C-alpha positions as CSV (number, residue, x, y, z in Angstrom):
1,M,97.3,92.6,95.9
2,S,98.8,90.9,92.9
3,I,102.3,90.8,91.5
4,D,101.3,94.3,88.9
5,A,99.8,96.3,91.9
6,A,102.8,96.0,94.0
7,T,104.6,97.0,90.9
8,E,102.5,100.1,90.2
9,A,102.7,100.8,94.4
10,I,106.4,100.6,93.9
11,R,106.5,102.6,91.4
12,A,104.8,105.5,93.4
13,K,106.9,105.5,96.1
14,V,110.1,105.3,94.0
15,G,109.1,108.2,91.6
16,D,111.0,109.5,88.9
17,N,114.3,109.6,90.7
18,S,114.8,107.8,94.1
19,G,118.5,108.6,94.8
20,L,118.8,104.7,95.0
21,G,121.8,104.9,92.5
22,A,121.5,100.9,92.1
23,S,119.4,98.6,90.7
24,V,117.3,96.3,92.8
25,K,114.9,93.1,92.3
26,F,112.2,91.7,94.7
27,D,111.9,88.2,94.1
28,C,108.8,86.7,94.5
29,G,109.2,83.4,93.4
30,E,105.9,82.3,91.3
31,A,104.3,85.2,91.8
32,G,107.0,87.3,89.6
33,V,109.8,89.6,90.0
34,V,109.8,93.7,90.5
35,Y,112.7,95.2,89.1
36,V,113.7,98.5,90.4
37,D,116.3,100.5,88.3
38,G,117.5,103.5,90.5
39,A,120.4,104.2,88.7
40,A,118.7,105.5,85.4
41,V,116.8,108.8,85.6
42,P,114.2,108.8,85.9
43,N,113.9,105.4,87.7
44,T,112.4,102.8,85.9
45,I,110.2,100.0,87.5
46,S,109.2,96.8,85.9
47,N,108.2,93.0,86.4
48,D,111.7,92.3,83.9
49,N,113.8,88.8,85.8
50,R,117.3,91.2,85.2
51,D,120.2,90.6,87.0
52,A,120.4,93.5,90.3
53,D,122.9,94.8,92.6
54,C,120.6,93.6,94.9
55,T,118.2,90.6,95.0
56,I,115.5,90.6,97.5
57,T,113.7,87.3,97.9
58,L,110.2,87.2,99.6
59,D,106.7,86.2,99.1
60,L,104.5,88.3,97.8
61,D,102.3,88.3,100.9
62,T,105.4,89.7,102.9
63,L,106.5,92.4,99.7
64,N,102.8,94.1,100.4
65,A,103.1,94.3,103.9
66,L,106.2,96.1,103.6
67,I,104.9,98.4,100.6
68,A,101.9,99.5,103.1
69,G,104.3,99.9,105.8
70,D,102.7,97.6,108.1
71,L,106.6,95.2,108.4
72,D,109.4,97.2,109.4
73,P,112.3,95.6,106.2
74,T,114.3,95.1,109.5
75,A,112.1,92.7,111.1
76,A,111.4,91.0,108.4
77,F,115.0,90.2,107.5
78,M,116.0,89.2,111.2
79,Q,112.2,87.5,111.0
80,G,113.7,85.5,108.1
81,K,110.8,86.7,106.2
82,L,113.4,87.9,103.1
83,K,116.5,87.1,101.6
84,V,119.0,89.7,101.1
85,D,121.5,88.8,97.9
86,G,124.0,91.3,97.0
87,D,124.8,94.5,98.2
88,M,123.5,95.0,101.4
89,G,123.8,98.6,101.7
90,V,122.0,99.0,98.1
91,A,119.2,97.1,100.9
92,M,119.2,99.2,103.5
93,R,119.1,102.4,101.0
94,L,116.1,101.0,99.9
95,S,114.1,101.1,103.2
96,S,114.3,104.5,103.4
97,V,112.4,104.7,100.0
98,L,109.8,102.2,100.6
């Protein structure tokens, strides 16, 4: 799945009001980024590389596995498949959205 397809899948899961109340950036390196503005209503999802309350660094395959529900976010963190910078509380709330 491409970064564009991942963006669309996240947009579908987040909807207009995720209740996240913060911004999150999924940084997939050279594959690109997915930026979720969960503070704005309606929520906006884009590929803009902007500052976020929480940045999750991972590869595109890991992001796709998270979106598909094939990988537990906590397990991915413990296995070192993703790194969280910023507000860890936002990352924890995000797991209920995805």
